C-alpha positions in Angstrom: 87.9 83.1 97.6 90.8 85.3 99.0 88.9 86.3 102.1 87.9 82.6 102.8 91.6 81.6 102.3 92.7 84.3 104.8 90.1 83.3 107.4 90.9 79.6 107.0 94.6 80.0 107.2 96.4 78.3 110.0 99.6 80.3 109.5 98.2 83.7 110.5 97.1 85.0 113.8 93.5 86.4 114.3 94.8 89.9 114.3 97.0 89.3 111.2 93.9 87.9 109.4 91.9 91.0 110.3 94.6 93.4 109.0 95.2 91.4 105.9 91.5 91.2 105.1 91.2 95.0 105.5 94.2 95.5 103.2 92.9 93.0 100.6 89.4 94.6 100.6 90.8 98.0 99.8 90.9 98.9 96.1 94.1 100.9 96.6 97.1 101.0 99.0 95.8 101.8 102.5 97.4 103.8 105.3 98.0 102.7 108.8 95.5 105.3 110.2 92.8 103.9 107.9 93.6 100.4 109.0 93.4 101.6 112.6 90.0 103.2 112.0 88.6 99.9 110.5 90.1 97.6 113.1 89.0 99.4 116.2 92.1 98.3 118.1 95.1 100.0 119.6 97.8 101.5 117.4 100.3 99.2 119.1 98.3 96.0 118.2 97.8 97.1 114.6 101.5 98.0 114.2 102.6 94.7 115.6 100.4 92.8 113.0 101.6 95.1 110.2 105.2 94.5 111.2 104.8 90.7 111.3 102.9 90.7 107.9 105.7 92.8 106.4 108.4 90.5 107.8 106.7 87.5 106.4 106.1 89.3 103.0 102.3 89.0 103.1 102.1 92.8 102.5 104.3 95.5 101.0 104.8 99.0 102.1 105.4 102.1 100.0 105.8 105.8 100.8 103.1 108.1 99.5 103.4 111.0 101.8 102.7 108.4 104.5 103.4 104.7 104.4 100.7 102.8 102.6 100.2 99.0 102.6 99.0 96.6 100.0 98.9 92.8 99.6 101.7 90.9 98.1 100.1 89.0 95.1 102.6 86.1 95.3 101.7 85.4 99.0 98.0 85.8 98.3 98.2 83.2 95.6 100.0 80.9 98.0 97.1 81.3 100.6 94.6 80.6 97.9 96.5 77.5 96.8 96.8 76.2 100.4 93.0 76.7 100.8 92.2 74.9 97.6 94.4 72.0 98.6 92.7 71.9 102.0 89.3 71.7 100.4 90.3 68.9 98.1 91.5 66.8 101.0 88.1 67.0 102.7 
């Protein structure tokens, strides 16, 4: 349901959806280089999306030799709730 919530969200750009999906699909915090490998876009494009997602608190960043990213559970719950509300209105 989380992936559907992300893809259906009207508050995220297409690139942010792609980055957030990659992060959420990972079973552990993921590095920027791993995100880049999976996205297949430029470093600048991925960095821009990561920065926006960090600013909006959709993801968190920690230092583990390199910076690693993971989803913020509170914001993910919000996306799921928005999605459920949208489905109920249909």
